[in-house]
C-alpha positions as CSV (number, residue, x, y, z in Angstrom):
1,M,-51.0,-13.8,-52.5
2,V,-49.6,-15.8,-49.6
3,E,-47.3,-14.9,-46.6
4,V,-44.3,-17.1,-45.9
5,V,-41.1,-16.9,-43.8
6,I,-37.8,-17.0,-45.6
7,R,-34.6,-16.8,-43.6
8,G,-36.5,-15.6,-40.6
9,H,-38.2,-12.7,-42.6
10,N,-41.9,-12.4,-43.4
11,V,-42.6,-11.9,-47.1
12,K,-45.6,-12.0,-49.4
13,I,-45.5,-14.1,-52.6
14,E,-47.8,-13.7,-55.6
15,F,-47.5,-16.2,-58.4
16,D,-49.2,-17.6,-61.6
17,E,-48.4,-20.5,-63.9
18,N,-45.5,-18.6,-65.5
19,S,-44.0,-16.2,-62.8
20,I,-43.4,-15.6,-59.1
21,H,-43.3,-12.1,-57.5
22,I,-42.0,-11.6,-53.9
23,Y,-42.8,-8.5,-51.9
24,N,-40.9,-7.0,-48.9
25,A,-37.8,-9.0,-49.9
26,F,-35.1,-6.5,-49.2
27,Q,-33.5,-8.5,-46.4
28,I,-33.1,-11.6,-48.6
29,K,-32.4,-10.0,-51.9
30,D,-28.9,-11.6,-52.1
31,D,-30.4,-15.1,-51.8
32,L,-33.0,-14.2,-54.5
33,K,-30.3,-12.9,-56.8
34,L,-28.4,-16.2,-56.6
35,R,-31.6,-17.9,-57.7
36,G,-32.1,-15.6,-60.7
37,Y,-34.6,-13.2,-59.4
38,R,-34.7,-9.6,-60.8
39,F,-36.1,-6.4,-59.3
40,D,-39.3,-4.9,-60.8
41,P,-39.2,-1.2,-60.1
42,G,-42.9,-0.7,-61.1
43,K,-44.3,-3.3,-58.7
44,K,-41.4,-3.0,-56.3
45,T,-41.1,-6.8,-56.2
46,W,-38.4,-9.4,-56.9
47,Y,-39.6,-11.8,-59.7
48,V,-38.6,-14.8,-61.6
49,N,-40.0,-16.9,-64.5
50,P,-39.1,-20.5,-63.5
51,S,-39.6,-23.5,-65.7
52,D,-41.4,-25.2,-62.8
53,V,-43.3,-22.8,-60.5
54,E,-44.3,-25.5,-58.0
55,E,-40.8,-26.7,-57.5
56,E,-39.5,-23.1,-57.0
57,L,-42.3,-22.5,-54.5
58,D,-41.1,-25.6,-52.6
59,A,-37.5,-24.3,-52.6
60,L,-38.7,-20.9,-51.2
61,N,-40.7,-22.7,-48.5
62,S,-37.6,-24.6,-47.4
63,G,-35.7,-21.4,-46.8
64,I,-33.8,-21.2,-50.1
65,S,-31.7,-24.2,-49.1
66,I,-32.6,-26.4,-52.0
67,V,-31.4,-25.8,-55.5
68,K,-32.9,-27.6,-58.4
69,T,-30.5,-30.1,-59.7
70,T,-30.6,-33.0,-62.0
71,E,-30.7,-36.4,-60.2
72,R,-27.4,-38.0,-60.2
73,T,-27.1,-41.3,-61.8
74,P,-24.1,-43.3,-62.8
75,G,-22.7,-42.3,-66.2
76,K,-24.8,-39.1,-66.4
77,S,-23.5,-35.6,-66.0
78,L,-25.2,-32.8,-63.9
79,L,-24.9,-30.3,-66.7
80,L,-26.1,-30.5,-70.2
81,E,-22.9,-29.3,-71.7
82,D,-21.1,-32.1,-69.9
83,K,-22.9,-34.7,-72.0
84,E,-21.9,-33.0,-75.2
85,S,-18.3,-32.4,-74.2
86,G,-17.8,-35.8,-72.6
87,L,-16.5,-34.3,-69.3
88,P,-16.9,-36.2,-65.9
89,E,-19.7,-35.3,-63.5
90,S,-19.1,-31.9,-61.7
91,Y,-20.7,-29.2,-59.6
92,S,-21.0,-25.5,-60.4
93,V,-19.8,-23.2,-57.6
94,I,-23.4,-22.3,-56.5
95,Q,-24.3,-26.1,-56.6
96,L,-21.3,-26.9,-54.4
97,R,-22.1,-24.0,-52.0
98,N,-25.8,-25.2,-51.7
99,S,-24.7,-28.8,-51.3
100,I,-22.4,-27.8,-48.4
101,E,-25.3,-25.9,-46.8
102,R,-27.7,-28.8,-47.1
103,A,-25.1,-31.1,-45.5
104,L,-24.4,-28.6,-42.7
105,N,-28.1,-28.2,-41.9
106,T,-28.6,-31.9,-42.0
107,S,-25.8,-32.7,-39.6
108,I,-26.2,-29.6,-37.3
109,P,-29.9,-28.6,-37.6
110,G,-31.5,-25.6,-35.9
111,K,-30.0,-23.5,-33.1
112,I,-26.9,-24.6,-31.2
113,W,-24.9,-23.3,-28.2
114,I,-21.3,-22.4,-28.9
115,R,-18.6,-21.4,-26.5
116,G,-15.4,-19.5,-27.3
117,V,-13.5,-16.2,-27.0
118,I,-14.0,-13.1,-29.1
119,A,-10.8,-12.8,-31.1
120,S,-11.2,-9.4,-32.8
121,E,-12.8,-6.0,-32.3
122,V,-16.5,-5.9,-33.0
123,K,-17.3,-4.1,-36.3
124,N,-20.7,-2.5,-36.2
125,Y,-22.6,-1.4,-39.3
126,K,-26.1,-0.3,-39.9
127,W,-27.8,-3.7,-40.2
128,F,-25.2,-6.2,-39.0
129,S,-22.2,-6.5,-36.8
130,Y,-19.2,-8.8,-37.3
131,F,-16.4,-10.3,-35.2
132,D,-14.2,-13.4,-35.0
133,L,-14.7,-16.2,-32.5
134,K,-11.7,-18.4,-31.5
135,D,-11.4,-21.5,-29.4
136,E,-10.9,-21.4,-25.6
137,D,-7.6,-23.2,-26.0
138,E,-5.1,-20.4,-26.7
139,N,-2.8,-22.9,-28.4
140,L,-5.3,-23.5,-31.2
141,D,-5.1,-20.9,-34.0
142,I,-8.6,-21.3,-35.4
143,H,-11.6,-19.1,-35.6
144,F,-15.1,-18.6,-37.2
145,N,-16.6,-15.4,-38.6
146,V,-19.6,-14.3,-36.6
147,E,-22.4,-12.0,-37.8
148,A,-25.3,-10.6,-35.8
149,R,-28.2,-8.4,-36.6
150,S,-28.1,-5.0,-34.9
151,S,-31.2,-5.9,-32.9
152,N,-29.5,-9.0,-31.5
153,I,-26.3,-7.1,-30.7
154,E,-28.3,-4.6,-28.7
155,M,-30.2,-7.4,-26.9
156,V,-26.9,-9.2,-26.0
157,A,-25.2,-6.0,-24.8
158,G,-28.2,-5.3,-22.6
159,K,-28.0,-8.7,-21.0
160,L,-24.2,-8.2,-20.3
161,R,-24.8,-4.8,-18.8
162,E,-27.7,-6.0,-16.6
163,S,-25.6,-8.8,-15.2
164,G,-22.6,-6.5,-14.7
165,V,-20.3,-8.8,-16.6
166,A,-19.4,-6.4,-19.4
167,E,-20.7,-3.2,-21.1
168,L,-20.8,-4.8,-24.5
169,L,-19.1,-7.5,-26.7
170,E,-15.4,-6.8,-26.8
171,K,-12.1,-8.5,-27.7
172,E,-10.9,-11.3,-25.3
173,L,-14.4,-11.7,-23.8
174,P,-15.3,-15.4,-23.2
175,V,-18.8,-16.0,-24.4
176,F,-21.5,-18.8,-24.5
177,I,-23.8,-17.9,-27.4
178,L,-26.9,-19.3,-29.1
179,A,-26.5,-19.3,-32.8
180,T,-27.2,-20.9,-36.2
181,L,-24.7,-21.9,-38.9
182,K,-25.0,-20.6,-42.4
183,V,-23.0,-20.6,-45.6
184,S,-22.2,-17.1,-47.0
185,L,-24.1,-16.1,-50.1
186,K,-21.7,-13.6,-51.6
187,N,-18.0,-13.1,-52.1
188,K,-15.9,-15.8,-50.5
189,V,-17.9,-18.8,-49.5
190,D,-17.4,-19.7,-45.8
191,V,-19.3,-21.1,-42.9
192,R,-20.5,-18.4,-40.6
193,I,-22.1,-18.3,-37.2
194,E,-25.1,-16.1,-36.8
195,L,-25.5,-14.8,-33.2
196,L,-28.9,-15.1,-31.7
197,D,-28.5,-14.9,-27.9
198,I,-25.9,-15.1,-25.1
199,L,-25.6,-16.6,-21.6
200,P,-23.8,-14.0,-19.3
201,E,-23.4,-16.4,-16.4
202,Y,-20.9,-18.4,-18.4
203,T,-18.8,-15.3,-19.0
204,R,-18.8,-14.5,-15.3
205,S,-17.7,-18.0,-14.4
206,K,-14.9,-17.9,-16.9
207,I,-13.6,-14.6,-15.4
208,K,-13.8,-16.0,-11.9
209,G,-12.1,-19.1,-13.1
210,K,-9.1,-17.0,-14.4
211,L,-8.8,-15.5,-10.8
212,D,-8.7,-19.0,-9.3
213,I,-6.2,-20.3,-11.8
214,T,-3.8,-17.3,-11.2
215,I,-4.0,-17.6,-7.4
216,E,-3.4,-21.4,-7.6
217,K,-0.4,-20.9,-9.9
218,L,1.1,-18.2,-7.6
219,K,0.7,-20.5,-4.6
220,K,2.3,-23.4,-6.4
221,E,5.3,-21.2,-7.3
222,K,5.5,-19.9,-3.7
223,L,5.0,-16.3,-4.7
224,Y,1.6,-15.7,-3.2
225,D,2.8,-14.6,0.3
226,L,5.9,-12.6,-0.7
227,Q,4.1,-9.2,-0.4
228,K,2.6,-10.2,2.9
229,D,6.1,-10.6,4.4
230,L,7.1,-7.0,3.6
231,S,6.7,-4.2,6.2
232,L,4.9,-1.0,5.5
233,P,6.8,2.0,7.1
234,K,5.1,3.5,10.2
235,I,5.4,7.0,8.6
236,I,4.6,7.0,4.9
237,K,6.0,9.9,2.9
238,N,6.7,8.9,-0.8
239,I,3.8,7.3,-2.5
240,A,3.9,5.9,-6.1
241,L,0.4,5.9,-7.7
242,I,-0.3,3.8,-10.8
243,T,-3.6,4.5,-12.5
244,S,-5.1,6.1,-15.7
245,E,-5.2,9.9,-16.0
246,Q,-8.4,9.5,-17.9
247,G,-10.3,8.1,-15.0
248,T,-11.3,9.5,-11.6
249,S,-8.9,7.5,-9.4
250,V,-6.4,10.3,-8.9
251,R,-9.1,12.7,-7.9
252,D,-10.7,10.1,-5.6
253,V,-7.4,9.3,-3.9
254,M,-6.7,13.0,-3.2
255,A,-10.2,13.6,-1.9
256,G,-9.7,10.7,0.6
257,I,-6.3,12.1,1.8
258,H,-7.8,15.7,2.3
259,P,-6.9,17.7,4.3
260,N,-3.5,16.0,4.8
261,E,-2.5,15.9,1.2
262,K,0.5,18.2,1.8
263,R,2.0,15.7,4.2
264,F,2.7,13.2,1.4
265,N,4.8,13.2,-1.8
266,I,2.6,11.5,-4.5
267,F,4.3,10.5,-7.8
268,F,1.9,9.5,-10.6
269,A,2.4,7.1,-13.5
270,D,-0.2,7.1,-16.3
271,S,-1.0,3.5,-17.2
272,R,-3.7,1.6,-19.1
273,M,-6.2,0.0,-16.8
274,E,-8.1,-2.1,-19.3
275,G,-7.7,-3.5,-22.7
276,A,-5.0,-5.5,-24.6
277,N,-2.0,-3.3,-23.5
278,A,-3.0,-2.9,-19.8
279,V,-0.9,-5.8,-18.5
280,S,2.4,-4.6,-20.1
281,S,1.6,-1.0,-19.1
282,V,1.1,-1.7,-15.4
283,V,4.2,-4.0,-15.3
284,R,6.3,-1.2,-16.9
285,S,5.0,1.3,-14.3
286,I,5.9,-1.0,-11.4
287,E,9.4,-1.5,-12.8
288,F,9.8,2.3,-13.2
289,F,9.1,3.0,-9.6
290,E,11.0,0.0,-8.3
291,N,14.2,1.0,-10.1
292,H,13.9,4.8,-9.6
293,P,17.5,6.1,-9.3
294,S,17.0,8.9,-6.7
295,I,13.7,8.3,-4.8
296,K,13.0,5.5,-2.4
297,F,9.3,4.9,-2.4
298,D,7.5,3.7,0.8
299,C,4.7,2.0,-1.1
300,I,3.2,1.5,-4.6
301,V,-0.6,2.1,-5.1
302,I,-2.5,0.5,-7.9
303,A,-5.9,2.1,-8.1
304,R,-8.8,1.6,-10.6
305,G,-12.4,2.8,-10.4
306,G,-15.5,0.7,-10.9
307,G,-16.4,-1.0,-14.1
308,S,-17.7,-4.3,-15.5
309,E,-16.2,-7.6,-14.6
310,Q,-14.7,-7.9,-18.0
311,S,-13.0,-4.5,-17.8
312,L,-11.6,-5.4,-14.4
313,S,-10.5,-8.9,-15.5
314,V,-7.1,-7.6,-16.5
315,F,-6.1,-7.6,-12.8
316,N,-6.6,-11.4,-12.8
317,E,-3.8,-11.8,-15.3
318,Y,-0.8,-13.9,-14.0
319,E,1.8,-11.5,-15.4
320,I,0.6,-8.5,-13.3
321,C,0.1,-10.6,-10.2
322,K,3.6,-12.2,-10.5
323,K,5.2,-8.7,-10.9
324,V,3.4,-7.5,-7.8
325,C,4.5,-10.5,-5.7
326,L,8.2,-10.1,-6.7
327,T,8.3,-6.4,-6.0
328,K,10.4,-5.4,-3.0
329,I,8.2,-2.4,-2.3
330,P,4.8,-2.9,-0.5
331,V,2.0,-2.7,-3.0
332,I,-1.4,-1.4,-1.9
333,T,-4.4,-2.1,-4.3
334,A,-7.9,-0.9,-4.7
335,I,-9.7,-2.2,-7.8
336,G,-13.3,-1.4,-8.7
337,H,-16.1,-1.2,-6.1
338,E,-16.2,-2.7,-2.7
339,K,-18.0,-5.8,-4.1
340,D,-15.4,-6.4,-6.8
341,L,-12.5,-8.9,-6.1
342,S,-9.4,-9.4,-8.2
343,A,-6.3,-11.6,-8.0
344,V,-4.0,-8.7,-7.7
345,E,-5.8,-7.5,-4.5
346,L,-5.5,-11.0,-3.0
347,C,-1.7,-11.2,-3.6
348,S,-0.8,-7.6,-2.8
349,H,0.5,-6.4,0.6
350,L,-2.7,-4.6,1.6
351,T,-6.2,-3.8,0.4
352,P,-7.8,-1.1,2.6
353,T,-11.5,-1.1,3.6
354,P,-13.3,0.2,1.6
355,S,-11.2,-1.2,-1.2
356,T,-11.7,1.8,-3.5
357,P,-9.4,4.7,-4.6
358,S,-11.1,7.0,-2.1
359,G,-10.6,4.3,0.6
360,I,-6.9,4.3,-0.1
361,G,-6.8,8.1,0.5
362,K,-8.6,7.7,3.8
363,F,-6.2,4.9,4.8
364,F,-3.2,7.2,4.3
365,S,-4.9,10.2,6.0
366,Q,-6.1,8.2,9.1
367,G,-2.6,6.5,9.3
368,F,-1.0,10.0,9.4
369,I,-3.3,11.2,12.1
370,L,-2.7,8.0,14.1
371,Q,1.1,8.3,13.9
372,S,0.9,12.0,14.8
373,D,-1.0,11.1,18.0
374,I,1.4,8.3,18.8
375,L,4.4,10.6,18.2
376,G,2.9,13.3,20.4
377,E,2.3,10.8,23.1
378,L,5.9,9.5,22.9
379,L,7.3,13.0,23.0
380,G,5.2,13.7,26.1
381,R,6.5,10.6,27.7
382,I,10.1,11.5,26.8
383,I,9.8,15.0,28.3
384,M,8.1,13.7,31.4
385,S,10.9,11.1,31.8
386,F,13.5,13.7,31.3
387,S,11.9,16.0,33.8
388,V,11.8,13.3,36.4
389,I,15.5,12.4,35.7
390,H,16.5,16.1,35.8
391,R,14.6,16.7,39.0
392,G,16.2,13.6,40.6
393,E,19.7,14.6,39.5
394,T,19.2,18.2,40.7
395,E,18.1,16.9,44.1
396,K,21.2,14.6,44.2
397,V,23.5,17.6,43.4
398,N,21.8,19.8,45.9
399,L,22.0,17.1,48.5
400,Y,25.7,16.6,47.8
401,L,26.4,20.3,48.0
402,S,24.5,20.5,51.2
403,H,26.8,17.8,52.6
404,I,30.0,19.7,51.6
405,P,30.0,21.9,54.8
406,V,29.5,18.8,56.9
407,I,32.4,17.1,55.1
408,L,34.6,20.2,55.6
409,N,33.7,20.4,59.3
410,T,34.6,16.8,59.6
411,V,37.9,17.3,57.9
412,V,38.7,20.4,59.9
413,R,37.7,18.6,63.1
414,S,39.9,15.6,62.1
415,L,42.8,18.0,61.4
416,R,42.3,19.7,64.7
417,E,42.3,16.4,66.6
418,R,45.4,15.3,64.8
419,L,47.1,18.7,65.6
420,A,46.1,18.4,69.2
421,N,47.4,14.9,69.4
422,R,50.7,16.0,67.9
423,V,51.0,18.9,70.3
424,R,50.4,16.5,73.2
425,Q,53.0,14.2,71.8
426,V,55.5,17.1,71.6
427,E,54.7,18.2,75.1
428,D,55.1,14.7,76.4
429,H,58.4,14.4,74.5
430,V,59.6,17.8,75.8
431,L,58.7,16.9,79.4
432,H,60.4,13.5,79.1
433,A,63.5,15.2,77.6
434,L,63.5,17.8,80.5
435,E,63.3,15.0,83.0
436,Q,66.2,13.3,81.3
437,S,68.1,16.6,81.3
438,A,67.4,17.2,85.0
439,S,68.7,13.7,85.7
440,K,71.8,14.4,83.8
441,V,72.2,17.8,85.5
442,E,72.0,16.2,88.9
443,F,74.5,13.6,87.8
444,I,76.9,16.2,86.5
445,A,76.5,18.3,89.6
446,D,77.3,15.3,91.8
447,S,80.2,14.5,89.7
448,I,81.6,18.0,89.8
449,L,81.1,18.2,93.6
450,N,83.0,15.0,94.0
451,K,85.8,16.3,91.9
452,S,85.9,19.6,93.6
453,N,86.1,17.9,97.0
454,N,89.0,15.8,95.8
455,N,90.8,18.6,94.0
456,N,90.0,21.4,96.4
457,I,88.1,23.4,93.7
458,S,86.2,26.3,94.9
459,E,82.4,26.3,94.9
460,K,82.3,29.3,92.6
461,E,84.2,27.5,89.9
462,V,82.0,24.4,90.3
463,I,78.9,26.5,89.8
464,K,80.4,28.2,86.7
465,V,81.4,24.9,85.1
466,T,78.0,23.3,85.9
467,S,76.1,26.2,84.5
468,K,78.0,26.1,81.3
469,R,77.4,22.4,80.8
470,I,73.7,22.8,81.6
471,R,73.4,25.6,79.0
472,D,75.1,23.5,76.4
473,L,72.9,20.6,77.2
474,V,69.7,22.7,77.1
475,K,70.8,24.4,73.9
476,T,71.5,21.1,72.1
477,R,68.3,19.6,73.4
478,S,66.2,22.6,72.4
479,N,67.6,22.6,68.9
480,F,66.8,18.9,68.5
481,E,63.2,19.2,69.8
482,G,62.6,22.4,67.8
483,T,63.6,20.5,64.6
484,I,61.1,17.7,65.5
485,L,58.4,20.2,66.2
486,K,58.9,22.0,62.9
487,K,58.8,18.7,60.9
488,S,55.5,17.8,62.7
489,I,54.0,21.2,61.9
490,L,55.0,20.9,58.2
491,R,53.3,17.6,58.1
492,I,50.0,19.3,59.1
493,D,49.8,21.7,56.1
494,L,46.6,23.5,56.9
495,S,46.9,26.0,54.0
496,G,47.4,23.0,51.5
497,R,44.3,21.4,52.9
498,K,42.4,24.6,52.6
499,R,43.5,25.0,48.9
500,E,42.4,21.4,48.1
501,I,39.0,22.0,49.7
502,G,38.6,25.2,47.7
503,I,39.5,23.5,44.5
504,L,37.0,20.7,45.3
505,I,34.2,23.2,46.0
506,R,34.9,25.2,42.8
507,S,34.9,21.9,40.8
508,F,31.5,20.9,42.3
509,S,30.1,24.4,41.6
510,N,31.2,24.4,38.0
511,K,29.9,20.9,37.4
512,Y,26.6,21.8,39.0
513,R,26.3,24.9,36.9
514,E,27.2,22.9,33.8
515,I,24.5,20.3,34.6
516,I,21.9,23.1,35.3
517,N,22.8,24.9,32.0
518,T,22.7,21.7,29.9
519,G,19.4,20.6,31.4
520,S,17.9,24.1,30.8
521,R,19.0,24.0,27.1
522,V,17.6,20.5,26.6
523,I,14.3,21.4,28.3
524,S,14.0,24.5,26.2
525,S,14.7,22.6,23.0
526,E,12.2,19.9,23.9
527,E,9.6,22.4,24.9
528,T,10.0,24.1,21.5
529,K,9.5,20.7,19.8
530,V,6.5,19.9,22.0
531,N,5.0,23.3,21.3
532,M,5.5,22.7,17.5
533,Y,3.9,19.2,17.7
534,K,1.2,20.6,19.9
535,N,0.4,23.3,17.4
536,Y,0.5,20.7,14.6
537,A,-1.8,18.4,16.5
538,E,-4.1,21.2,17.3
539,S,-4.3,22.2,13.7
540,N,-5.4,18.7,12.8
541,D,-7.6,18.3,15.9
542,P,-11.1,17.2,14.8
543,R,-12.5,19.9,17.0
544,R,-10.7,22.6,15.1
545,I,-11.9,21.0,11.9
546,L,-15.5,21.2,13.3
547,E,-14.9,24.9,14.1
548,R,-14.2,25.6,10.4
549,G,-17.7,24.6,9.5
550,F,-17.5,20.9,9.1
551,S,-19.7,18.4,11.0
552,L,-19.4,14.7,12.0
553,I,-22.2,12.1,11.8
554,L,-21.9,9.4,14.6
555,D,-23.8,6.3,15.6
556,E,-24.9,5.3,19.1
557,N,-21.3,4.2,19.9
558,N,-19.8,7.5,18.7
559,R,-18.3,5.8,15.6
560,P,-18.2,7.9,12.4
561,L,-20.8,6.9,9.7
562,T,-18.8,7.0,6.5
563,S,-21.4,5.9,3.9
564,L,-25.1,6.2,3.2
565,E,-25.5,2.5,3.6
566,V,-24.0,2.5,7.1
567,F,-26.1,5.6,7.9
568,R,-29.3,3.8,7.0
569,E,-28.4,0.7,9.0
570,S,-27.5,2.6,12.2
571,E,-30.4,2.7,14.7
572,Q,-29.5,6.0,16.3
573,K,-27.7,8.9,14.6
574,K,-26.4,12.2,15.8
575,I,-24.6,15.1,14.2
576,R,-21.7,16.7,16.1
577,F,-20.9,20.4,15.6
578,F,-18.1,22.3,17.3
579,D,-20.4,23.6,20.0
580,G,-22.6,20.6,20.6
581,E,-24.5,17.6,19.3
582,I,-28.0,17.0,17.9
583,F,-29.8,13.6,17.5
584,V,-31.2,12.8,14.1
585,E,-34.7,11.3,13.7
586,E,-35.3,9.5,10.3
587,K,-38.9,10.0,9.1
588,E,-40.6,7.1,7.2
589,N,-41.7,7.9,3.7
590,K,-45.4,7.3,3.4
């Protein structure tokens, strides 16, 4: 009994001059059946009674690749019946299959490296797994059938997982495999690839190559920077979230936003995040939010948790990246872990730090707190400015009102001076008139005396006539001067001036009261708003949060330590409670 290796399997062969028995031959039973072997249930062996034992042993030693054939010579047939029937030389099906295998092993001997893309789902059975391998050129519709032993499949999957490229062999995965070529032994005869090993570094380079190709194409079409040109609203309210409901992204985003989740309206669209339909699913979700009839979204979030490079490679696809670039709504992305990088993250509007679903939640929460602080500060400035303006205007009104008595005194004094001047003018005019009248009286008296002397008129009559003329003259003059004096007094309408001044004072008083009332209402309204924002700010004050039982871990510069890695790298740590701080000393593990 001897031990040999057939098709990579150790078997034991026992033979004599008439027969050959093979033990432990279950894995190669199909090959043995084609060579005429039968199973012996008693000995549990596969046996054959060949015409030439030595030649059969040579065939087994060569790995069942040689089939005994008659040497081909011109004019002679390969088969005995061909001689008798006069037919031309020919091959039987098994002879043709074995001849192809010999030619294949001669031209491509041993193990070879093959590169391609898995074209089908991997079908796993108890002993073997099967899938199709196509060419890297998508325009070529050609593929090979690949088979792999279960042990090799497990080994290949382990290498992929260890390198982080993929969890296992799957459709559309670019691969670089070590394999041998073989011709099938049953059913349809075809050339198959038997998988032996894989090179994960090639798969990683192909995935990264797809990212570079997509980015280069977007830049060539001038689409790469379109999202960067959009503006994210200062206050974000309506958020569109695209992710898978089967993952943890929704929960991670909400955990990052806490405790400010009620400040946002989050609308969720369930989408495939990996696999063949992921591209179309994500594109449809973006179109749904972009064309929503009633809601205007402030931003679109595409979030996906961690995974292998192959499962995340869908976000390197050109179709998704092009749709993100052409969207008029800012797109925020967080794909995988912090170390992962995809094309959609590079061409989107923003990728927060850390670039994870929980990092997006913290980005929104911190932005809300920042805007609340800015708004509170602006309101404080507005109220302060209004108070300064109100105080200044009040001082101006009070100053003007304080000047009113001075103005009135000036007006009254001016009126008095004008009246005194007018009275003096009247007095001067009356004195002048009286002087003129006296002159006229003297002239009349002289005239009458002369006439009386000439006409022998008695002195009594002269006095009577003179008195009458003087009374008439005085009466006429008095009436004229009285009329002038009345007109002058009417010109100085003291009661009218008094009424005008009263109306002016009432107008100023009403305006002052209106300004005071309006200012009081505005101040009251703004104080209400300030108190509301003050209460809101106090409710979100980190100190209030600490009073509810939370604590904050800080470094030596009072910056929050948000991860275990940052905590370990920090030289000095301290924990802040609502009532004080305590420094942390890290003990070395011995």
